[in-house]
C-alpha positions in Angstrom: -64.0 36.4 73.4 -63.5 39.3 71.3 -60.6 41.0 69.8 -60.3 44.1 71.7 -57.7 47.3 72.6 -58.3 47.4 75.5 -55.2 45.9 78.1 -55.7 41.7 79.0 -57.7 41.1 82.1 -55.3 39.4 84.0 -52.7 41.8 83.0 -54.2 45.0 84.1 -55.1 43.3 87.6 -51.6 41.7 88.2 -49.9 45.1 87.6 -52.4 47.7 89.2 -53.3 45.5 92.1 -49.9 45.6 93.4 -50.0 49.2 94.2 -52.3 48.0 96.9 -51.4 47.4 100.1 -52.9 43.9 99.6 -52.4 42.5 96.6 -53.9 39.2 97.1 -57.3 40.6 97.9 -57.4 43.8 95.3 -56.5 41.2 92.8 -59.4 38.8 94.2 -62.4 41.0 94.5 -61.2 42.1 90.8 -62.1 39.2 89.7 -65.3 38.4 91.7 -66.6 41.2 90.1 -65.5 40.4 86.5 -67.1 36.8 87.4 -70.3 38.2 88.6 -70.6 40.6 85.7 -70.5 37.8 83.2 -72.4 35.4 85.4 -75.5 37.8 84.8 -75.1 38.3 81.3 -77.4 36.7 78.8 -75.0 34.3 78.1 -74.2 33.2 81.5 -73.3 29.5 80.9 -70.7 29.8 78.3 -69.6 33.2 79.2 -68.6 31.3 82.9 -66.9 28.8 81.4 -65.2 30.8 78.7 -64.0 32.9 81.9 -62.9 29.6 83.9 -60.5 28.2 80.7 -59.3 31.5 81.0 -58.7 31.9 84.8 -57.7 28.1 84.6 -60.1 27.5 87.4 -62.7 25.1 87.3 -66.2 26.1 86.5 -67.4 25.3 90.1 -64.9 27.4 91.4 -65.8 30.7 88.9 -69.0 30.0 89.5 -68.5 30.9 93.4 -66.6 33.5 92.5 -69.2 34.9 90.8 -72.1 34.6 93.4 -69.4 36.8 96.0 -69.3 39.2 93.8 -72.7 39.1 92.9 -73.4 41.2 96.1 -71.1 44.2 94.7 -73.9 45.1 93.0 -75.7 46.7 96.2 -72.8 46.7 98.9 -69.2 48.1 97.9 -66.3 45.4 98.3 -64.6 44.8 101.2 -61.3 45.9 100.4 -63.0 49.4 99.4 -64.9 49.4 102.8 -61.9 49.3 105.1 -59.8 52.0 103.1 -62.7 54.4 103.6 -62.8 53.6 107.6 -59.2 53.9 107.6 -59.0 57.6 106.2 -56.6 56.6 103.4 -58.0 58.9 100.7 -55.4 58.7 97.8 -55.6 54.3 98.3 -59.6 55.0 98.2 -59.5 56.7 95.0 -57.0 54.8 93.4 -58.7 51.9 94.5 -62.3 53.0 92.8 -61.0 53.8 90.2 -59.2 50.6 89.7 -62.4 49.0 90.3 -64.6 50.7 87.5 -61.5 50.2 85.1 -62.3 46.1 85.9 -66.1 46.7 85.2 -65.5 48.1 82.1 -62.6 45.6 81.0 -65.2 42.6 82.1 -68.0 44.3 79.8 -64.9 44.5 76.6 -63.2 41.1 77.2 -65.8 39.1 78.2 -69.2 40.6 77.4 -69.1 42.6 74.3 -73.1 43.6 73.4 -74.3 41.8 76.5 -77.2 43.8 77.8 -77.3 42.0 80.8 -74.1 42.1 81.6 -73.8 45.6 81.0 -76.5 46.5 83.8 -74.8 44.4 86.4 -71.2 46.7 85.4 -73.3 49.4 85.5 -74.9 48.6 88.8 -71.4 47.7 90.3 -69.4 51.4 89.3 -72.2 52.6 90.4 -72.4 51.3 93.9 -68.2 52.2 94.0 -68.5 56.0 92.8 -71.4 56.2 95.1 -69.6 55.0 98.4 -66.5 56.2 97.5 -65.9 60.2 98.1 -64.1 60.9 94.8 -65.4 62.9 92.0 -66.3 61.8 88.7 -63.6 63.6 86.7 -61.5 60.6 89.3 -63.4 58.0 88.3 -63.0 58.5 84.3 -61.9 55.5 82.8 -58.1 56.2 81.1 -58.6 56.1 77.1 -57.6 52.2 77.0 -60.4 51.0 79.1 -63.1 53.2 77.3 -66.4 51.3 76.5 -70.0 52.0 76.6 -71.5 50.6 79.9 -75.4 50.7 79.9 -76.1 53.8 82.7 -78.2 53.6 85.3 -82.1 53.5 83.9 -84.7 55.3 84.8 -88.4 53.2 84.6 -89.0 51.4 81.6 -92.4 52.5 80.6 -92.2 50.0 77.8 -91.5 47.3 79.5 -93.8 48.1 82.2 -96.8 47.9 79.8 -95.7 44.8 78.1 -95.5 42.8 81.4 -98.5 44.6 82.5 -100.1 43.2 79.4 -99.0 39.4 80.3 -100.8 39.5 83.5 -103.6 40.9 82.5 -103.7 37.7 79.6 -103.3 35.7 82.6 -106.7 33.4 82.8 -108.7 34.5 86.4 -106.6 36.0 89.1 -108.8 38.9 89.5 -107.3 39.9 92.9 -104.0 39.6 91.9 -104.5 41.3 89.1 -105.8 44.6 90.4 -103.2 44.3 93.8 -100.1 44.3 91.2 -101.6 47.3 89.2 -102.4 49.4 92.7 -98.6 48.5 93.8 -97.2 49.5 90.1 -99.2 52.7 90.3 -97.8 53.4 94.2 -94.4 53.3 92.8 -94.8 55.4 89.7 -96.5 58.0 92.2 -93.4 57.3 94.7 -91.0 58.4 91.7 -92.9 61.2 90.5 -92.8 62.4 94.2 -89.0 61.7 94.6 -88.3 63.9 91.2 -90.0 67.0 92.6 -88.2 66.8 95.8 -91.3 65.7 97.7 -90.5 63.0 100.5 -91.7 59.5 100.4 -92.7 57.3 103.0 -90.9 53.9 103.2 -92.8 51.3 101.6 -91.9 47.7 102.1 -92.2 45.8 98.2 -92.6 42.7 99.5 -95.2 40.9 98.9 -97.3 37.5 100.9 -99.2 35.5 98.0 -101.7 33.0 99.2 -104.1 30.2 97.6 -103.8 26.6 96.7 -100.8 25.0 94.6 -101.4 26.0 91.0 -103.2 29.1 91.1 -100.2 30.5 89.2 -98.6 32.3 92.2 -95.1 31.2 90.7 -95.9 33.1 87.2 -96.9 36.2 88.4 -94.1 36.3 90.8 -92.2 36.5 87.5 -94.4 38.9 86.2 -93.2 40.9 89.1 -90.0 40.3 88.7 -89.8 41.9 85.5 -92.7 45.0 86.8 -89.7 46.0 89.7 -87.5 46.1 86.9 -88.5 48.0 84.8 -90.4 50.4 87.5 -86.3 50.4 89.0 -87.2 49.2 92.2 -84.5 46.3 91.5 -81.9 45.5 89.1 -83.0 42.4 86.8 -85.8 41.1 88.3 -84.8 37.4 88.1 -86.5 34.9 90.3 -85.0 32.5 92.7 -87.5 30.0 93.6 -86.9 27.8 96.5 -88.9 26.3 99.7 -88.2 25.7 103.4 -85.8 23.1 102.9 -84.1 25.4 100.4 -82.8 27.4 103.2 -82.9 25.1 106.4 -79.7 23.1 107.2 -79.8 19.9 109.7 -77.0 21.4 112.0 -76.8 24.6 114.0 -75.2 27.5 112.4 -75.6 26.3 108.6 -79.0 27.5 108.2 -77.7 31.0 108.5 -75.1 30.5 105.8 -77.5 28.2 103.3 -80.3 30.8 103.7 -77.9 33.8 103.2 -76.3 32.0 99.9 -79.8 32.2 98.1 -80.7 35.8 99.2 -77.2 36.4 97.7 -78.1 34.7 94.4 -81.6 36.7 94.5 -80.1 39.9 95.0 -81.5 42.7 92.0 -84.2 40.3 92.0 -86.8 38.1 93.6 -86.7 35.2 96.3 -89.8 33.5 95.8 -90.3 31.1 98.8 -93.2 28.6 98.1 -95.0 27.4 101.4 -92.9 29.6 103.4 -95.0 28.3 106.4 -92.4 25.2 106.7 -90.1 26.8 108.1 -92.2 27.1 111.7 -91.7 23.3 111.7 -88.4 23.0 111.6 -86.0 23.2 114.6 -83.6 25.3 112.3 -86.5 27.2 111.0 -86.3 30.6 113.3 -82.4 30.9 112.4 -83.7 30.5 108.4 -86.2 33.5 109.6 -83.7 35.8 111.3 -81.4 35.6 108.5 -84.2 36.5 106.3 -85.3 39.2 107.9 -81.9 40.5 108.3 -81.0 40.2 104.4 -84.3 42.6 104.3 -82.9 44.9 106.2 -79.4 44.9 104.6 -80.7 44.6 101.2 -83.6 47.2 101.0 -82.8 48.6 97.6 -82.0 45.7 95.9 -83.9 42.6 97.0 -87.7 41.6 97.2 -89.0 38.7 98.8 -92.6 36.6 97.7 -93.7 34.1 100.5 -96.2 31.9 99.2 -98.5 29.0 100.6 -101.9 28.6 101.7 -103.6 30.9 103.5 -104.0 30.0 107.2 -100.5 28.5 107.1 -99.0 31.7 105.9 -100.9 33.9 108.5 -98.6 31.4 111.6 -95.5 32.3 109.4 -95.8 35.9 109.4 -96.5 36.1 112.9 -93.5 33.7 113.6 -91.1 37.1 114.2 -92.1 40.4 114.7 -89.6 41.9 111.6 -92.0 39.7 109.3 -95.3 41.3 109.5 -94.3 45.4 108.9 -92.2 44.1 106.2 -95.0 42.2 104.0 -97.9 44.7 104.5 -99.5 43.1 101.0 -100.8 39.8 100.7 -102.7 39.1 97.5 -105.1 36.2 96.8 -104.8 33.8 94.5 -108.5 31.9 94.5 -109.7 28.6 92.8 -110.1 28.9 89.2 -113.7 28.2 88.1 -114.9 25.2 86.0 -115.2 27.9 83.1 -112.2 29.4 83.8 -110.0 25.6 84.3 -111.6 25.3 80.8 -109.8 28.6 79.4 -107.2 27.2 80.5 -107.2 23.8 78.4 -107.6 25.7 75.6 -105.0 27.9 75.5 -102.9 24.6 76.6 -104.3 23.8 73.3 -103.2 26.6 71.2 -100.0 26.6 72.2 -99.5 23.2 71.3 -101.5 22.9 67.7 -104.4 21.3 69.3 -107.8 21.9 68.9 -111.1 20.4 71.2 -114.0 19.3 68.8 -116.5 21.3 68.7 -119.3 21.2 71.1 -117.9 19.6 74.3 -117.6 22.6 75.9 -120.5 22.1 78.8 -119.1 18.2 79.3 -115.9 20.0 79.7 -116.9 22.4 82.3 -118.2 19.6 84.2 -115.9 17.2 83.8 -113.7 19.9 85.7 -116.2 20.6 88.4 -115.8 17.4 89.1 -112.4 17.1 89.3 -112.5 20.1 91.8 -114.3 18.9 94.2 -111.6 16.0 94.8 -108.8 16.3 96.9 -106.1 16.0 95.3 -107.0 18.9 92.8 -104.4 21.4 91.6 -106.0 23.9 89.4 -103.7 24.4 86.4 -101.6 21.7 87.7 -104.8 19.3 87.2 -105.6 20.9 83.7 -101.7 20.3 82.4 -102.4 17.1 84.0 -105.3 16.1 81.9 -104.3 17.7 79.1 -100.7 15.9 78.7 -102.4 12.4 79.6 -105.6 13.5 76.7 -102.4 13.9 74.2 -101.3 10.6 75.1 -104.9 8.9 74.6 -105.5 10.9 71.5 -102.3 9.0 70.1 -102.9 5.9 71.2 -105.8 6.6 69.5 -105.3 6.3 66.0 -102.8 3.8 66.6 -104.6 1.8 63.7 -105.3 4.4 61.5 -103.8 4.1 57.8 -103.7 8.0 56.8 -103.8 10.2 59.8 -105.3 13.3 58.6 -104.0 16.9 59.7 -107.3 17.1 61.6 -107.3 14.0 63.1 -103.8 15.0 64.4 -104.7 18.4 66.0 -108.1 17.2 67.5 -108.9 16.4 71.1 -112.3 14.7 72.1 -114.1 14.1 74.9 -112.8 10.5 75.2 -109.6 11.5 74.9 -110.2 14.5 78.0 -112.3 12.4 80.1 -109.6 9.0 79.8 -107.0 12.3 80.9 -109.3 12.9 84.0 -109.4 9.4 84.5 -105.7 9.1 84.5 -103.8 5.7 84.2 -105.7 2.4 85.7 
């Protein structure tokens, strides 16, 4: 924690919350906001541990506090909503100022020079100022708590370009690349139209990924998160990955709670549901699907869902609820890799780990992958990863009796290494 002339957060909360009718609720929401800002920072684990020690709470308690506060990036705190509904204008003004000052204090005391935390603080402050019917001058912070908070940002063309470059560098996936580039252009034009004062039709950003395992769906989902964040579609673009079992509980009513927790954790980013069709095969899956549909509606500006799985099964999933089809207008197909593409993936894995393939084995390696692709357990890039790791083990074992191993020997994988890797343990 850095030294700062600003008031101590706990002392400020204690003093300022006393002016409200429910000081305990005001204090609780203030600490939820502070914990959320810290949890969304670049050093979240360390920051939350420090904040837990500061509050005298356990880390799990503080993490739960943070999860509650992350919702305030898109939805104003309950106390503020209640004050607005009751028409208490002076209390609304005071409470809004209180919350904005909390965002600044949290950054100053616990997240100095942390860009991720600053973005979260900016989002929460923006939600408060959009909700509260008060002027900007009324929300100016007192001199004691003035700090630099990253303002709401427009599209970051550089970050978009970098993410698209990373997408282009992926082996294969031409349909996915083309579709995502089209999505980017659609969003760009919509933003230009809005800036020009033109109306835009409502276009869903949720996506369906269809394809076999190992075809890069999760990798592309992470890149989509970066793109959507850089374009300003979502706040930070982080990816929360679950499958059906991560949404469904074993008792009536618990599935909605479990699903809502995953939605909350994904606010500002991407909720990626792999093998989503599993929800249609579970007694409580309908409850999860209904909760997802409601979550997409309630958080349309700060949540993107990507659902993934086999083509036929995903068609069954989308037709399971009338609200799903209209919210998933775009389906992106991830084709199986060809033998040549699998070889390129292997070469990149070798390069990333300072290995090379011995010269002249490209044709045999392609044939090896073509054979593997006919097997029922074929997993595309996952199979390549398994072959590579097994080949590395075989390579090490092959050199066990070599007294003076050269650098070239340490780096070179042979066809026998790959064949043993493809064969697997005997």
